[in-house]
C-alpha positions as CSV (number, residue, x, y, z in Angstrom):
1,X,-6.9,-12.2,9.3
2,X,-6.9,-8.7,10.7
3,X,-5.9,-7.2,7.4
4,X,-8.2,-9.4,5.5
5,X,-11.2,-7.8,7.4
6,X,-10.3,-4.4,5.9
7,X,-10.4,-5.6,2.2
8,X,-13.2,-5.5,-0.3
9,X,-13.8,-8.0,-3.2
10,X,-13.0,-6.6,-6.7
11,X,-16.2,-7.3,-8.6
12,X,-14.4,-7.8,-11.9
13,X,-12.2,-10.7,-10.8
14,X,-13.0,-11.6,-7.2
15,X,-9.6,-10.6,-5.9
16,X,-8.7,-8.6,-2.8
17,X,-5.7,-6.3,-2.2
18,X,-3.6,-5.5,0.8
19,X,-0.4,-3.6,1.2
20,X,2.6,-4.8,3.2
21,X,4.5,-1.9,4.7
22,X,7.8,-1.4,6.4
23,X,7.1,0.6,9.5
24,X,9.3,2.5,12.0
25,X,7.6,2.2,15.4
26,X,10.2,4.1,17.5
27,X,9.2,4.1,21.2
28,X,5.9,2.3,21.6
29,X,3.1,3.0,24.0
30,X,1.1,-0.1,25.0
31,X,-2.6,-0.1,25.3
32,X,-4.6,-3.1,26.5
33,X,-8.0,-1.4,26.3
34,X,-9.8,0.4,23.4
35,X,-9.1,4.2,23.4
36,X,-11.0,6.1,20.7
37,X,-9.7,9.4,21.9
38,X,-6.2,8.9,20.5
39,X,-5.4,11.1,17.5
40,X,-1.6,10.8,17.8
41,X,0.8,8.8,19.9
42,X,0.9,9.8,23.5
43,X,3.5,12.4,24.5
44,X,7.0,10.9,24.6
45,X,6.0,8.0,22.2
46,X,6.2,7.5,18.5
47,X,3.5,4.7,18.0
48,X,1.0,2.6,19.9
49,X,0.7,-1.2,20.2
50,X,-2.7,-2.4,21.1
51,X,-2.7,-5.8,22.7
52,X,-5.9,-7.6,22.1
53,X,-6.9,-11.3,22.7
54,X,-5.3,-13.2,19.7
55,X,-3.3,-10.4,18.1
56,X,-1.3,-7.2,18.4
57,X,-2.1,-4.1,16.3
58,X,0.5,-1.5,15.7
59,X,-0.6,2.1,15.0
60,X,1.5,4.9,13.6
61,X,0.3,8.5,13.1
62,X,2.9,10.0,10.8
63,X,3.2,9.3,7.0
64,X,7.0,9.1,7.3
65,X,6.8,6.1,9.6
66,X,5.3,3.7,7.1
67,X,6.7,2.8,3.7
68,X,4.5,0.7,1.3
69,X,6.7,-2.3,0.3
70,X,4.5,-4.9,-1.4
71,X,1.1,-4.9,-3.0
72,X,-0.5,-8.3,-2.4
73,X,-3.5,-9.3,-4.6
74,X,-5.2,-12.6,-3.7
75,X,-8.3,-14.7,-3.9
76,X,-10.0,-16.5,-1.1
């Protein structure tokens, strides 16, 4: 559901597209509160995991940490 919120409907056929990626998290920093000041992982960490009610969100900041693996096109 989290990824679905970032999609837009294609007006030609009503589909939506998301990408499934393989991600190397390395050493994770954990955040339980929103922090809009982060522009990179904290010193000594490679990624951030945000723990929110109902889901976890993993954040990486370097292109080399995420490899697009599947393109998923679907209709709701």
